[in-house]
Residue, then its C-alpha position, 0 to 999 in steps of 0.5 A: f368568942l369565949n372568954n378563954s379564947k386563945v385566938t391571936e390572929i384573924k386573917s384576910k377575909a376570915f368572915s367575908g360574905t357572912k351574915l354576922k350582925a355583931i361580934e365581940l373580939p377576944a382580948s387575946l387578939k394581936t393581929f387583925a386583917e383590914d379586910a377580915f369583915y369584907n362584905c359583911s353587909s349585916l354587921s352593925e357592931i364590933n366589940v372587944a372583950d375586956g382585958s385587951n391590950d391591943f384593940k378597943s371598941i368605941d360605940g361599936v367601931l374598932l380601934r387599935d391604939s390611935v388607928l381607926v380600923k373598921f367601921p361596921e358596914n351596916k351601922s345605923i347612924d347617918t353622921y359620924e365624927v371620928p373620935q379625937e384620939v384617932e390619928s390615922i384611918a386604916n385602909n378600907a375602914f369605911e368601905a361599903t358602909k350602907k347607912l352612913l352619909k356624913v363623916i367628919v375627920p378631926d384635926t388629930v388625924t394626919a393620915i387616911g389610908t387607901k380605899v377608905f370609903k370605897d363603894s360606900s354610901v357617904t354623901e359628904v366628907t369633911m376633913e379638918d386641917g390635920v390630914q397630910t396624906i390620903g391613899t389611892m382610891a380613897f373615894y373609889n366608886c362612891n356613887s352617892l358622894k356629893k361634897v368633899s372638903l379636903s384638908n389644906q395640908i394635903s399636897v398630893l391627890p393620888e390616882y383614882l381618888f375620886y374614880n367613878c364618883s358620878n354624883l360629885e358636885e363640889v370639891n375644894i383643891p387645897a393650896a398645898v397640892t402640887q401633884v394630881g395622880t392619874n385618873t384622879f377625877q375619872n368618870v366624875s359628874s360633868d357638873i362638878i365645881y372645882t374650887v382652887t386657890s390659884e391660877e397655878m392649881k387651875a392649870i394643873l387640873m386642866n393639864n389632867g383633863v379638867d374643863g377650865a369652865q368647871i374650875t373656880v379660883s377662890p379669893l380665900a387666903p392661905v393660912t400663912a398670910k398676914e393677919f390683924t384684928v379690928d373690933n375683935i374680928t380677925y382678918t387675913v390679907i389676900k392682897a396688900p393695898s397698892g397706891i390708892d387701891n384698897g387691899t383685900v381681906q377675908v374674915g378669919n384665917g381659914e384654919k381656926a375659928i375666931s374667938y368672938t364673944s358678942s351676940d351681934l356680929h357686923i361684917p363691914a364692907t371695908v376695914t382700916y388697919d395701921g393706916e391702910r384700907y382693905t375691902v372685905e371679900a370673904i368670910g373664911k372657912r370655920a371663921f365662927m364655927d362652934n361659936t355660942s355667943i353670936k345670935t345675929v349677923t349683918i354682912e355688908a355688900g362686897v362680901s362675895e363668899i362665905g366659906e365652908n363651915a363658917f357658922t357650923r354649930s354656932s348659935l346663929r338665929s338671924v342673918v342680914i345681908p343688905n342689898 
């Protein structure tokens, strides 16, 4: 577009099926249809001219205010971390991407639209716990998708959410989920493992046609449970002690990383707090994520699960798990 362009609106499928490789949208643009670049399989950059009050581009990805509008189908990166300033992801934003494999959604994002990843090449999507809603058909026909980590704030899994995700291997079902839509898991892999936090959620999935043998009830605790700290490690109570029986805990609360500053980390088999004894069953989600102090970890027998992203991007060099 020329610098003096007067274009204020780009409508539905305006550039659909073209061989565009890059485009600079005019500063005058006010309205942009979500599917304006539908089936633009060569498009790798969407830029915005200086002076726009409505749109901007970050690394060739189109944003409007705090909304991620469009990720180009042919953009040549395999991992994408959604910018922290993004609060919602528009419908079809990542639809039909060809080279993108992994997407990380930060806790600033509260809503994900419909068909966001439809027909895309993504293999893994990780949502932090800001996301509260996700639209129908968000992962529709994502044949390469293998793993999804859903936000713990999501209460509804809408219809056709994972329809035809034929290679999906693992998905966690948040404790907050109370409703599963029609055909949510239609035509997924028969080998998929569903991880849930309660027998109630297992029953909901089974009522929606999921084989109970494919469902694992995880010991990881909800983030609202009692917490305490011993030796600079935060624990979350899964089950309270009863009589002579130990209680059970996980390391961390499953939401935020523990601020641990020593280089050596020892996860004990049991821990005592306020005169009560607990068995340590799990290391929770994100427990030591982004920790740059820890170099070595020793995990005592009894710990049966290490949660998602437990040590992601840490400085860990050595892990010892005794027999």
